[in-house]
C-alpha positions as CSV (number, residue, x, y, z in Angstrom):
1,M,260.4,2.1,20.2
2,S,262.6,2.9,23.1
3,P,262.2,0.9,26.3
4,Q,260.2,2.5,29.1
5,P,262.3,3.7,32.0
6,K,262.0,1.7,35.2
7,P,260.0,3.4,38.0
8,S,262.1,4.8,40.8
9,W,262.7,2.7,43.9
10,W,260.4,5.2,45.7
11,K,257.5,4.7,43.3
12,R,258.0,0.9,43.6
13,A,258.1,1.1,47.4
14,R,254.8,2.9,47.5
15,H,253.1,-0.4,46.5
16,V,254.7,-2.4,49.4
17,P,252.3,-3.2,52.2
18,G,252.4,-0.6,55.0
19,R,254.2,-2.5,57.8
20,L,256.7,-4.0,55.4
21,R,257.2,-0.5,53.8
22,T,257.9,0.9,57.3
23,R,260.6,-1.7,57.9
24,L,262.1,-1.0,54.5
25,W,262.2,2.7,55.1
26,L,263.9,2.2,58.4
27,L,266.4,-0.3,57.0
28,L,267.3,2.2,54.3
29,G,267.5,5.0,56.8
30,R,264.9,7.0,55.0
31,P,263.1,9.7,57.0
32,M,259.4,9.5,57.5
33,P,258.8,13.0,58.9
34,I,255.6,14.9,59.8
35,T,255.4,18.0,57.6
36,S,253.6,20.2,60.1
37,Q,255.0,23.6,60.8
38,D,256.0,22.7,64.4
39,R,257.9,19.7,63.1
40,K,259.7,21.8,60.5
41,V,260.7,24.3,63.3
42,L,262.0,21.3,65.4
43,E,263.8,19.6,62.6
44,T,265.3,22.6,60.7
45,V,266.0,25.0,63.5
46,I,265.9,23.5,67.0
47,L,267.6,20.1,66.5
48,P,270.4,21.4,64.3
49,E,271.2,24.1,66.9
50,V,271.1,21.6,69.7
51,A,273.4,19.2,67.8
52,A,275.9,22.0,67.1
53,K,276.0,23.4,70.6
54,H,275.5,20.4,72.9
55,H,277.4,17.1,72.8
56,R,275.5,14.7,75.0
57,V,271.8,14.9,74.2
58,L,268.7,13.0,75.4
59,F,265.5,12.9,73.3
60,V,262.5,11.7,75.3
61,G,259.8,9.9,73.3
62,C,260.2,7.9,70.1
63,E,258.1,7.3,67.0
64,I,258.6,6.4,63.4
65,Y,258.7,10.1,62.5
66,T,261.6,10.6,64.9
67,A,263.8,7.7,63.7
68,H,265.8,9.9,61.3
69,Y,266.8,12.2,64.2
70,R,269.7,10.0,64.9
71,T,271.2,11.1,61.6
72,L,271.0,14.7,62.8
73,F,273.0,13.7,65.9
74,R,275.4,11.3,64.3
75,R,278.4,13.4,65.6
76,N,276.9,13.6,69.1
77,D,276.5,11.3,72.1
78,Y,272.8,10.8,71.3
79,H,270.4,8.9,73.6
80,T,266.7,8.2,73.5
81,L,264.1,7.0,76.0
82,D,260.6,5.7,75.6
83,Y,258.3,3.6,77.9
84,D,257.1,1.4,75.0
85,P,259.6,-1.4,74.1
86,A,258.3,-1.5,70.6
87,K,259.6,2.1,70.0
88,Q,263.2,1.1,70.5
89,R,263.7,0.6,66.8
90,Y,262.9,4.3,66.3
91,G,265.5,5.4,68.9
92,A,269.2,5.9,69.1
93,R,271.7,3.1,69.4
94,Q,271.9,4.2,73.0
95,H,268.2,3.7,73.8
96,K,266.6,2.9,77.1
97,V,263.1,1.6,77.8
98,G,261.5,3.5,80.7
99,S,259.1,6.2,81.8
100,A,260.0,9.8,81.6
101,T,258.9,10.2,85.2
102,E,261.8,7.9,86.2
103,L,264.5,8.8,83.6
104,D,266.8,9.9,86.4
105,R,266.9,6.2,87.4
106,H,268.4,5.4,84.0
107,Y,270.9,8.2,83.8
108,A,273.4,9.7,86.2
109,A,272.8,13.2,87.6
110,E,274.2,16.0,85.5
111,W,274.9,13.7,82.6
112,F,273.4,15.5,79.6
113,D,274.2,18.8,78.0
114,A,270.6,19.0,76.6
115,V,267.3,17.3,77.1
116,I,264.5,17.5,74.5
117,F,261.2,16.7,76.1
118,N,258.7,17.0,73.2
119,G,255.1,15.9,72.9
120,V,255.1,13.9,76.1
121,L,252.8,16.1,78.3
122,G,249.3,15.2,77.5
123,Y,250.4,12.1,75.6
124,G,251.2,9.6,78.3
125,I,251.9,12.0,81.1
126,D,248.5,13.4,81.8
127,D,248.4,14.5,85.4
128,L,250.3,17.0,87.5
129,A,252.1,14.4,89.6
130,G,253.5,12.8,86.5
131,A,254.4,16.1,85.0
132,E,256.2,17.2,88.1
133,A,258.2,13.9,88.3
134,A,259.2,14.1,84.7
135,I,260.3,17.7,84.8
136,A,262.2,17.1,88.0
137,A,263.9,14.1,86.4
138,C,264.9,16.1,83.4
139,R,266.4,18.8,85.6
140,T,268.3,16.1,87.6
141,V,270.1,14.6,84.6
142,L,271.0,18.0,83.1
143,K,274.3,19.6,83.7
144,P,274.4,23.1,85.1
145,E,273.7,25.5,82.3
146,G,272.2,22.6,80.3
147,L,269.4,23.2,77.9
148,L,265.8,21.8,78.4
149,V,263.4,22.0,75.5
150,V,259.8,21.3,76.4
151,G,257.4,20.9,73.5
152,W,253.7,20.8,74.3
153,N,250.3,21.4,72.6
154,D,248.5,24.5,73.8
155,R,245.4,22.8,74.9
156,T,243.6,23.7,78.1
157,E,244.5,20.6,80.0
158,V,248.2,20.6,79.0
159,R,248.6,24.4,79.6
160,G,247.2,23.7,83.0
161,L,250.0,21.2,83.7
162,V,252.6,23.7,82.6
163,E,251.2,26.6,84.5
164,A,250.7,24.6,87.7
165,S,254.1,23.0,87.7
166,Q,256.4,24.1,90.5
167,E,259.3,21.9,89.2
168,I,259.5,23.9,86.0
169,K,260.2,27.0,88.2
170,R,262.7,25.3,90.5
171,G,266.3,25.4,89.3
172,L,265.2,26.1,85.7
173,K,265.0,29.6,84.1
174,P,263.6,30.6,80.8
175,V,266.3,31.3,78.2
176,V,266.2,32.9,74.8
177,F,266.8,30.3,72.1
178,A,269.0,32.3,69.8
179,P,268.0,31.0,66.4
180,L,264.3,31.8,67.2
181,G,264.9,34.8,69.4
182,V,262.3,33.8,72.0
183,V,262.0,31.9,75.3
184,Q,258.8,30.4,74.0
185,T,257.3,30.1,70.6
186,E,253.8,31.2,69.6
187,P,251.5,28.2,69.0
188,L,252.3,26.6,65.7
189,D,250.0,24.9,63.2
190,V,246.6,23.4,63.9
191,G,248.0,21.4,66.9
192,R,249.0,24.7,68.5
193,H,252.3,23.3,69.4
194,V,254.6,25.4,71.6
195,Y,258.3,25.1,72.4
196,S,259.6,26.5,75.7
197,F,263.3,26.8,76.4
198,F,265.0,26.6,79.8
199,V,268.5,26.5,81.2
200,K,269.4,24.7,84.4
201,E,270.7,27.2,86.9
202,A,274.1,26.5,88.4
203,E,274.0,26.0,92.1
204,Q,275.4,28.8,94.1
């Protein structure tokens, strides 16, 4: 009787307790992505295009399912920021702990070629004052003609922040994101997630 094949490392890892399995996944550099449609658009279309066209990139907000993004930006000058110190392990090597409302205190003006501000409005920044401060800070750290990607869930309260924002209209203009052919996506998946694309206008 021939010996039974050993189960794959992945099948063995499934039986490891959750917290330890998470650490093992991170140590091995294995992705733990969300499989929703909006994440697929982000990870297969938006992030590769940003990585190809923009060298110095800031990603705001870190979670276990964003940890593998650093591999997408391994040839870029990739930075991350999150207010929660525990999220640093999911960020880039060049990670800072701080609020998105004050990110311009952590980075020089006109430093980044692109800023990805995804899933923050309505998830930590819940009022207009905070939204205005965060968007203004994103604009400050962007280079002229730099790209700002704002991802948000099309819920009443979040849409209210986006529509009421004056900062998003000041020095930023909607831009067609070439791979998708739109300045803003239709709501995606059950979360009704939307991606809006802006470019920082050069000062006259």
